[in-house]
N, C-alpha and C positions, 0 to 999 in steps of 0.2 A: 657569651652574653649574647641577647637579643638586642638589636637596635631598632630603630624606627624604620631603617631601610631594609633590615632583611626580616621583619616580623610581619606576617600577613594573615588577613582573616580572610577565610575562604568560606563562601556561601555555597554549601549542597542543597540538593532538593529537600533533604530531611532537617539539617542542622548548620550552624556555621563552627567552622574549627579554626582556632588559632596555633600558630605554629611558626618556627624559623625556617626560612626556605634554604635548603641545603643545595639544591639543584633544581633547573627548570630544563625541560626538553619539549619536543612535539608531542611526545605520550602524557605526561603528568608534572606535577610539581612534587618533589621530594620535602617532607618536613620533620624537623628535629623537634621532639618532645610536643607533639600535639596535644591540646585540650580542646573539648567543647565548650561554647559559651551557652550557660544555661541562666534562665529566668527563675528567680527564687520568689515566688509569691510573699508577699508581707501580710501578717494578719493585722498588724497593727494601722496599715495603711495600704489597701488593697488595690486602689489607684496608682501606687507607685512601687513597683516590685524591684528588687535588687537583681545584680547579674553578678555571676560567679563562673568560677570554671570546675569542670569536670574532667576526669580521665577521658581521653578518647580510647576505645576498644580497652576497656579496662582489663580485659580477660587476656590480653597479651603482655609481653615483656619488651616488644620491640620500641626502640628509641626514636626510629625513623621509619615513616611510611610515604607512600606513593600514591597521591590521588591521581586517578586518570582523569585527563582533561575534558573527556567526555561526560563525565560527573558535575564538574564544576560550572556552576551558575555565575559567579563571578568573583573577583580577588578584589581586597581592599586594602587599605592603610588603616591599621587599628587606632583608636584614640590613644592619647598619652596615657590616661588612666589604665586601659588594658595593657600596654608596654608595661608601666611600672608594675601592676599586678603580677603580669607574666614573669618579669625579672626577679620579683621577691618570691615567686613560688620556685624558680628553677636558680636561684643563688646569684643572679646577675645585679647590677646596678640600676637604680632609680633615676630617671631622666629628669633633670630639675625643671623646674617650671622657668620658662623664657621672660617672665615679667622682669623689668629693670626696676628696683626700688631706689628711688631718690631721696636724699635727706630732705 
């Protein structure tokens, strides 16, 4: 299951990739179950597109990939909504909202 700590959003020059970090070294970052973050235009409201996930290298059966550091622009922690959607896609648990509800 992906957690907030091991799920990373990686910006490449051409796209953003989301995946579970399996290992990191001087050469690169190895991700498990990588997905592309894609913008989905909305016909109903063109100014507010949706965001979704698409397979990364859909022509490969590999569940782990290594992205070389020379290709990485930056790495970031994803927002909670991305963590929840990713976990839903790969059978993990959803991160609960941290708001405390008082009676």
